[in-house]
C-alpha positions as CSV (number, residue, x, y, z in Angstrom):
1,M,-41.8,22.4,24.0
2,R,-42.1,21.4,20.4
3,R,-42.1,17.7,19.5
4,R,-39.9,16.3,16.8
5,P,-41.9,13.3,15.4
6,L,-39.8,13.0,12.3
7,L,-36.6,12.8,14.2
8,R,-38.1,10.2,16.6
9,A,-39.4,8.1,13.8
10,A,-36.0,8.2,12.1
11,A,-34.2,7.1,15.3
12,V,-36.7,4.3,15.9
13,G,-36.6,3.1,12.3
14,A,-32.8,3.1,12.3
15,G,-32.8,1.0,15.5
16,V,-35.2,-1.5,14.1
17,Y,-33.3,-1.7,10.8
18,M,-30.0,-2.5,12.7
19,A,-31.7,-5.1,14.9
20,G,-33.2,-6.9,11.9
21,K,-29.9,-6.8,10.1
22,N,-28.0,-8.3,13.1
23,R,-30.7,-10.9,13.6
24,A,-30.5,-12.0,10.0
25,R,-26.7,-12.3,10.2
26,D,-26.9,-14.4,13.4
27,E,-29.5,-16.8,11.8
28,Q,-27.3,-17.8,8.9
29,P,-26.5,-21.5,9.0
30,E,-22.9,-22.5,9.8
31,P,-21.2,-24.4,7.0
32,E,-20.7,-28.1,7.6
33,P,-17.2,-29.3,8.2
34,G,-15.8,-30.8,5.1
35,A,-18.3,-29.0,2.9
36,M,-17.1,-27.3,-0.2
37,P,-16.8,-23.5,0.0
38,P,-18.9,-21.3,-2.3
39,G,-16.0,-21.1,-4.8
40,G,-16.3,-24.9,-5.4
41,L,-12.8,-25.8,-4.4
42,S,-12.1,-28.0,-1.4
43,P,-9.3,-27.0,1.0
44,E,-7.3,-30.0,-0.2
45,A,-7.5,-28.8,-3.8
46,V,-6.4,-25.3,-2.8
47,E,-3.4,-26.8,-1.0
48,Q,-2.5,-28.9,-4.1
49,L,-2.7,-25.9,-6.3
50,K,-0.4,-23.9,-4.0
51,S,2.1,-26.7,-4.0
52,L,2.0,-27.0,-7.7
53,A,2.5,-23.2,-8.0
54,Q,5.6,-23.5,-5.8
55,L,7.0,-26.3,-7.9
56,H,6.4,-24.3,-11.0
57,D,8.0,-21.2,-9.5
58,Q,11.0,-23.2,-8.6
59,G,11.4,-24.5,-12.1
60,I,10.7,-28.1,-11.3
61,L,7.5,-28.2,-13.4
62,T,7.4,-26.8,-16.9
63,D,4.5,-24.6,-18.0
64,Q,2.9,-27.5,-19.8
65,E,3.2,-29.9,-16.9
66,F,1.8,-27.2,-14.5
67,E,-1.2,-26.6,-16.7
68,Q,-1.9,-30.4,-17.1
69,Q,-1.8,-30.9,-13.3
70,K,-3.8,-27.8,-12.6
71,A,-6.5,-29.0,-15.0
72,K,-6.7,-32.4,-13.3
73,I,-7.1,-30.8,-9.9
74,L,-9.8,-28.3,-11.1
75,A,-11.7,-31.1,-12.8
76,G,-12.0,-32.9,-9.5
């Protein structure tokens, strides 16, 4: 019977690659509660922007008022 060393090496290499990839994913630190997400906006700021957008869509805020309030929220 003929051996297939290249096929065996490929199978072993793929298994090791996937194991390493899963291990790296599992070792990533969990974000702290209350920490800012990578985008830099806190969940509260996102909610404020959503409510501003609703007010703007309803016609309660003018374009200028909306932009001013949005700039305040984004500035922090």
